[in-house]
C-alpha positions in Angstrom: 0.0 0.0 0.0 2.6 2.5 1.1 5.2 1.3 -1.5 2.6 1.9 -4.2 2.6 5.6 -3.3 6.4 5.7 -3.3 6.6 4.0 -6.7 3.9 6.1 -8.3 5.4 9.3 -6.9 8.8 8.4 -8.3 7.2 7.6 -11.7 5.3 10.9 -11.7 8.5 12.9 -10.9 10.3 11.2 -13.7 7.5 12.1 -16.1 7.6 15.6 -14.8 11.3 15.9 -15.5 10.7 14.6 -19.0 7.9 17.1 -19.5 10.1 19.9 -18.2 12.9 18.9 -20.5 10.5 19.0 -23.5 9.0 22.2 -22.2 5.6 20.5 -22.3 3.7 22.8 -20.0 0.3 20.9 -20.4 1.9 17.7 -19.3 3.6 19.4 -16.4 0.3 20.8 -15.2 -1.5 17.4 -15.7 1.1 15.7 -13.5 0.7 18.0 -10.5 -2.4 16.2 -9.1 -0.6 12.8 -9.3 2.5 14.2 -7.6 0.3 15.7 -4.8 -1.7 12.4 -4.4 1.2 10.0 -4.4 3.6 12.3 -2.7 1.0 13.0 0.0 0.3 9.3 0.3 4.0 8.6 0.9 4.4 11.5 3.3 1.2 10.7 5.3 2.1 7.0 5.7 5.7 7.8 6.6 4.4 10.1 9.5 1.9 7.4 10.4 4.5 4.7 10.8 6.7 7.1 12.8 3.9 7.5 15.3 3.6 3.8 16.0 5.7 2.1 18.7 5.8 -1.4 20.2 4.5 -1.7 23.7 8.1 -2.3 24.8 9.0 1.2 23.6 6.1 3.0 25.2 3.5 2.3 22.5 -0.1 1.9 23.6 0.3 4.3 26.5 -1.5 7.6 26.9 0.5 10.7 25.9 2.4 12.4 28.7 4.2 15.7 29.2 3.5 18.7 27.0 1.3 16.7 24.6 -0.9 15.4 27.4 -1.3 18.9 28.8 -2.2 20.4 25.4 -4.8 17.7 24.8 -6.4 18.2 28.2 -6.3 22.0 27.8 -7.8 21.9 24.3 -10.3 19.0 24.5 -10.9 18.6 28.2 -9.6 15.0 28.4 -8.0 12.3 26.4 -11.3 10.6 26.0 -12.9 13.7 24.6 -10.0 14.1 22.2 -10.5 10.5 21.0 -14.2 11.2 20.6 -13.5 14.3 18.4 -10.9 12.5 16.4 -13.3 9.6 15.8 -16.0 12.0 14.7 -13.6 13.7 12.3 -12.7 10.3 10.8 -16.3 9.3 10.5 -17.1 12.5 8.6 -14.6 11.7 5.9 -16.4 10.3 2.8 -14.1 7.9 1.2 -10.4 8.1 1.5 -8.8 10.6 3.8 -6.9 11.4 7.0 -7.7 12.9 10.4 -4.8 14.7 12.0 -3.9 16.1 15.3 -2.0 19.3 14.3 -0.2 22.1 15.9 -0.8 25.6 14.5 2.7 27.0 13.8 1.5 30.6 14.4 -0.4 30.1 17.7 1.1 26.9 19.1 -2.4 25.6 19.7 -3.4 22.0 18.7 -6.5 21.0 16.9 -8.0 18.3 14.6 -8.0 18.7 10.9 -9.5 16.3 8.3 -8.0 16.1 4.8 -9.4 14.3 1.8 -7.6 11.5 -0.1 -3.9 11.8 0.4 -3.7 15.5 0.8 -0.8 16.2 3.2 -0.7 18.6 6.1 1.2 21.7 4.9 1.5 25.4 5.5 0.2 26.7 8.8 -0.1 23.4 10.5 2.4 20.8 11.7 1.2 17.2 11.8 1.5 15.5 15.2 -0.6 12.3 14.8 -2.4 11.0 11.7 -5.0 8.3 11.3 -5.8 6.9 7.8 -9.6 6.7 7.3 -9.0 3.6 5.1 
């Protein structure tokens, strides 16, 4: 699943380089959605795997420290955060992701849902992502 995104992204980048070499602007524009989709799929899954840990390495335990404090301050409790994250996932029609994000400007955390394989970019920093599929 993840490897397919990597392979397809690499293929799209090769095609983009060919189109740029030929100065084929129409082909370059047509490739942008593929690059976003497959590149986003690779990036999202890479972050997803990085968030997983075996029980022996602290996996499966509730968050602690600053993240725990931010979750409690923002959502009231870990359980309420989980409820809101589940609601965000349930609202996604088809493929997509729900993310716990940090606003780079304010430092506050929140939940954002993204369709398909759209990655978290710009104002927000991804902290935890869950694939709706």
